[in-house]
C-alpha positions in Angstrom: 112.9 -152.4 86.2 110.8 -153.5 83.2 107.3 -154.6 83.9 108.0 -157.7 81.7 110.0 -160.2 83.7 111.4 -162.9 81.4 109.9 -166.3 82.2 113.4 -167.8 82.4 114.3 -165.3 85.2 111.1 -166.0 87.1 111.9 -169.8 86.9 115.5 -169.5 88.0 114.7 -167.0 90.8 112.1 -169.3 92.3 114.5 -172.0 93.6 117.1 -169.3 94.6 114.7 -168.2 97.3 114.9 -171.4 99.3 117.0 -171.5 102.5 118.5 -174.3 104.6 118.1 -177.0 101.9 119.2 -177.4 98.3 116.1 -178.0 96.1 116.2 -180.4 93.3 116.8 -178.5 90.0 114.6 -178.7 87.0 115.5 -181.8 84.9 116.2 -183.9 88.0 116.4 -187.6 87.4 113.9 -188.4 90.2 110.7 -189.3 88.5 108.4 -188.1 91.3 110.1 -184.7 91.5 110.1 -184.4 87.7 106.3 -185.2 87.6 105.4 -182.7 90.3 107.6 -179.9 88.7 106.0 -180.5 85.3 102.4 -180.3 86.6 103.2 -177.4 88.9 104.7 -175.3 86.2 101.7 -176.0 83.9 99.0 -175.5 86.5 100.4 -173.0 88.9 102.6 -171.1 86.4 105.9 -171.3 88.2 108.0 -173.7 90.3 106.4 -172.4 93.4 109.1 -172.2 96.2 106.6 -173.2 99.0 106.2 -176.5 97.2 109.6 -176.9 95.6 111.4 -176.5 99.0 110.0 -180.0 99.8 112.0 -181.6 96.9 114.8 -183.1 99.0 112.1 -185.5 100.2 110.3 -186.5 97.0 107.3 -188.3 98.6 106.7 -185.3 100.9 107.0 -183.0 97.9 104.2 -185.0 96.2 102.1 -184.8 99.3 102.4 -181.0 99.5 101.6 -180.6 95.8 98.6 -183.0 95.9 97.1 -181.1 98.8 97.7 -177.7 97.2 96.4 -178.7 93.8 93.3 -180.5 94.9 92.2 -177.8 97.4 93.3 -174.5 95.9 93.8 -174.9 92.2 91.1 -177.4 91.1 87.6 -175.9 90.3 84.8 -177.5 92.3 82.1 -175.5 94.0 84.1 -172.6 95.4 85.7 -170.1 93.0 89.5 -169.8 92.9 89.4 -166.2 94.0 87.5 -167.1 97.2 90.0 -169.8 98.0 92.9 -167.4 97.4 91.3 -165.0 99.8 91.2 -167.7 102.5 94.8 -168.5 101.8 95.8 -164.8 102.3 93.8 -164.5 105.5 95.2 -167.7 107.1 98.7 -166.6 106.1 98.2 -163.2 107.8 97.1 -165.0 111.0 100.2 -167.2 110.9 102.6 -164.2 110.4 103.6 -165.5 106.9 104.3 -162.3 104.9 105.6 -164.3 101.9 102.2 -166.1 101.5 100.2 -163.0 102.2 102.0 -161.2 99.4 101.6 -164.1 96.9 97.9 -164.8 97.6 96.8 -161.2 97.9 98.3 -160.6 94.5 96.4 -163.6 93.2 93.1 -162.4 94.6 93.6 -159.0 93.0 94.5 -160.4 89.6 91.7 -163.0 89.6 89.0 -160.6 90.6 90.0 -157.8 88.3 87.2 -157.2 85.8 85.5 -160.3 87.2 81.8 -159.5 87.7 81.3 -162.8 89.3 83.3 -161.8 92.4 81.4 -161.6 95.7 81.8 -158.6 98.0 83.5 -159.5 101.3 80.5 -158.7 103.4 78.2 -161.2 101.7 78.0 -164.7 103.3 79.5 -167.4 101.2 77.3 -170.3 100.2 77.3 -173.3 102.5 78.4 -175.5 99.6 81.8 -173.7 99.6 82.5 -174.5 103.3 84.3 -177.9 102.9 86.6 -176.6 100.2 87.4 -173.3 102.0 88.1 -175.1 105.3 90.4 -177.5 103.4 92.3 -174.6 101.9 92.7 -173.1 105.4 94.1 -176.4 106.7 96.5 -176.7 103.8 97.8 -173.1 104.4 98.1 -173.8 108.1 100.6 -176.3 106.9 102.3 -174.3 104.1 102.7 -171.2 106.1 104.8 -173.0 108.7 107.1 -174.5 106.0 107.4 -171.2 104.3 108.3 -169.4 107.5 111.1 -171.9 108.1 112.5 -172.1 104.6 111.7 -168.9 102.8 112.2 -165.2 103.4 109.5 -162.5 103.8 109.0 -161.7 100.1 108.6 -163.9 97.0 111.9 -163.0 95.4 115.6 -163.6 96.0 117.0 -161.9 99.2 119.5 -159.9 97.1 116.8 -158.3 94.9 116.0 -154.6 95.7 112.8 -154.0 97.7 111.5 -151.7 95.0 111.2 -154.8 92.7 108.5 -156.4 94.8 105.6 -154.6 93.1 106.8 -155.6 89.7 107.4 -159.2 90.8 103.9 -159.6 92.4 102.2 -158.1 89.3 104.0 -160.5 87.0 103.3 -163.4 89.4 99.6 -162.5 89.5 99.4 -162.5 85.7 101.3 -165.8 85.5 99.0 -167.4 88.1 95.9 -166.2 86.3 97.0 -167.5 83.0 98.0 -170.9 84.5 94.6 -171.1 86.3 93.0 -171.8 82.8 95.3 -174.8 82.3 94.4 -176.7 85.6 93.3 -180.2 84.7 90.5 -182.3 86.0 89.9 -182.8 89.8 91.9 -185.8 91.1 94.6 -185.7 88.4 97.3 -185.6 90.9 96.1 -188.3 93.2 98.0 -191.0 91.4 101.3 -189.5 92.8 100.4 -191.0 96.3 99.1 -194.4 97.4 95.5 -194.7 98.6 95.0 -194.2 102.3 92.0 -194.1 104.8 90.7 -190.8 105.9 91.8 -190.0 109.5 88.9 -189.5 111.9 90.0 -185.9 112.6 89.6 -185.0 108.9 86.2 -186.7 108.4 84.6 -183.2 107.8 86.3 -183.3 104.4 84.1 -186.2 103.3 81.6 -183.9 101.7 84.2 -183.4 98.9 85.5 -186.8 98.1 88.4 -185.5 95.9 89.6 -183.2 98.7 89.2 -186.0 101.3 91.3 -188.4 99.1 94.0 -185.8 98.7 94.3 -185.0 102.4 94.1 -188.6 103.4 96.9 -189.6 101.1 99.1 -186.6 101.9 98.8 -186.9 105.7 99.5 -190.6 105.5 102.7 -190.0 103.5 103.9 -187.2 105.8 103.2 -189.2 108.9 104.9 -192.3 107.5 108.0 -190.4 106.5 108.4 -189.3 110.1 107.7 -192.8 111.5 110.0 -194.5 109.0 112.9 -192.3 110.0 112.4 -192.7 113.7 114.9 -195.5 113.7 117.6 -193.0 112.7 116.3 -190.5 115.4 115.1 -188.0 112.8 111.9 -187.9 114.8 112.4 -189.9 118.0 109.1 -191.2 119.5 109.8 -189.1 122.6 109.9 -185.9 120.5 106.6 -186.9 118.8 105.0 -187.4 122.2 106.2 -184.0 123.5 104.9 -182.2 120.4 101.6 -183.9 120.4 101.2 -183.1 124.2 102.0 -179.5 123.7 99.7 -179.2 120.7 96.9 -180.8 122.7 97.1 -178.1 125.3 97.6 -175.2 122.9 94.9 -172.6 122.3 96.4 -171.5 119.0 97.6 -168.1 120.3 101.2 -166.9 119.9 103.5 -168.5 122.5 105.3 -165.2 123.3 108.3 -163.2 122.1 110.9 -165.6 123.6 111.6 -169.2 123.0 112.0 -170.2 126.6 108.8 -172.2 126.5 110.3 -174.5 123.9 113.4 -175.1 126.0 111.2 -175.9 129.0 109.1 -178.3 127.0 112.0 -180.4 125.8 114.0 -180.3 129.1 112.8 -183.8 130.0 114.1 -185.3 126.7 117.5 -187.0 126.3 120.0 -184.3 125.5 120.6 -185.7 122.0 116.9 -185.3 121.2 116.4 -181.8 122.4 117.4 -180.0 119.2 114.9 -182.1 117.2 112.2 -181.4 119.9 113.0 -177.7 119.9 112.8 -177.4 116.1 109.6 -179.5 115.9 107.9 -177.4 118.6 108.9 -174.1 117.1 107.8 -175.2 113.6 104.5 -176.3 114.9 103.7 -173.4 117.3 105.9 -170.4 116.4 107.4 -171.1 112.9 108.4 -167.5 112.5 110.9 -168.0 115.4 112.9 -170.7 113.7 116.3 -169.2 112.8 119.7 -170.4 111.7 120.7 -171.3 115.2 117.8 -173.7 115.7 118.4 -175.3 112.3 122.2 -175.6 113.0 121.6 -177.3 116.3 119.4 -179.9 114.6 121.8 -180.3 111.7 124.7 -181.2 114.0 123.2 -184.6 114.5 121.0 -184.8 111.3 122.8 -183.3 108.4 120.6 -184.5 105.5 118.2 -182.1 103.8 115.7 -185.0 103.6 115.6 -185.4 107.4 115.1 -181.6 107.9 112.1 -181.6 105.5 110.6 -184.7 107.0 110.8 -183.4 110.6 109.4 -179.9 109.8 106.7 -181.3 107.5 105.5 -183.6 110.2 105.4 -180.8 112.8 103.7 -178.5 110.4 101.0 -181.0 109.5 100.4 -181.9 113.2 99.8 -178.3 114.0 97.6 -177.8 110.9 95.4 -180.7 111.8 95.1 -179.4 115.4 94.0 -176.0 114.0 91.4 -177.6 111.8 89.8 -179.1 114.9 89.9 -175.9 117.0 90.5 -172.5 115.4 88.9 -173.4 112.1 85.9 -175.1 113.8 85.4 -177.5 110.8 83.8 -180.3 112.8 81.3 -177.8 114.3 80.0 -176.5 110.9 79.9 -180.0 109.6 77.5 -181.0 112.4 75.3 -178.0 111.5 74.9 -179.1 107.9 
């Protein structure tokens, strides 16, 4: 396979990787999706499947893009390569091989011939901490969505395994080239309405642009779940169970089986158990979500939008929990 992958093939293969939902195609009539796609291709280099998979729910798509752009892509204090390294490390902890491959390739490309890179053993400046912690939170979210909706490698499932090396090298070059086209901080915030910063994310206040992005995005994701509660996409009882389980969770893997999820939802009305099981697995063991879990939920909730809204809410609930425990963000904020 040639080392030069045509841009048109890279673009078309991106959306072909997405499972369980049909992503909006380029040229879609939805203004929000079109705006996100345009900015994503310019500043990330490709229609990144981890973002594009959200397109059946345009407002949630915008929330994902705003979070990713304003934490990972925009240049503030922390260099892009350091943020990509955090993305790769968080992805490894969350058993997300797709994101590990993508962001490890980005680190290698961005640091090649870069004399400004820092050896891994050197402590990072304290000024980087808010941005790097925000990147970690965003990838706690993205990893869960990727595990549910994408495969293990950033290429279509029918592609030969031998092609992965070529694909990652090309993606790395595309991402590096696009990194020079990223616009000013805050340029994506207009995609979402203003929102107050939740108390559990007050550690982001040291970087106002990051804080604004996370405040707006979390409000949209939460509102999408609440607004659909009337149609039982996310029944209040399911929300309560997930929040209770997350409150008692230490962040470690729940085990090789899914019996724990069945036990946790056993007290729910039978019609709500598939939603509860999918939400719990997405939040706490996203790598265990399979076709059966999705099909059980889809039996009562067939729309792609409902599936994205439920899993997005569960992913963000878990990401915010991680920010307050495993990431230790409030602790280092208190030290500063």
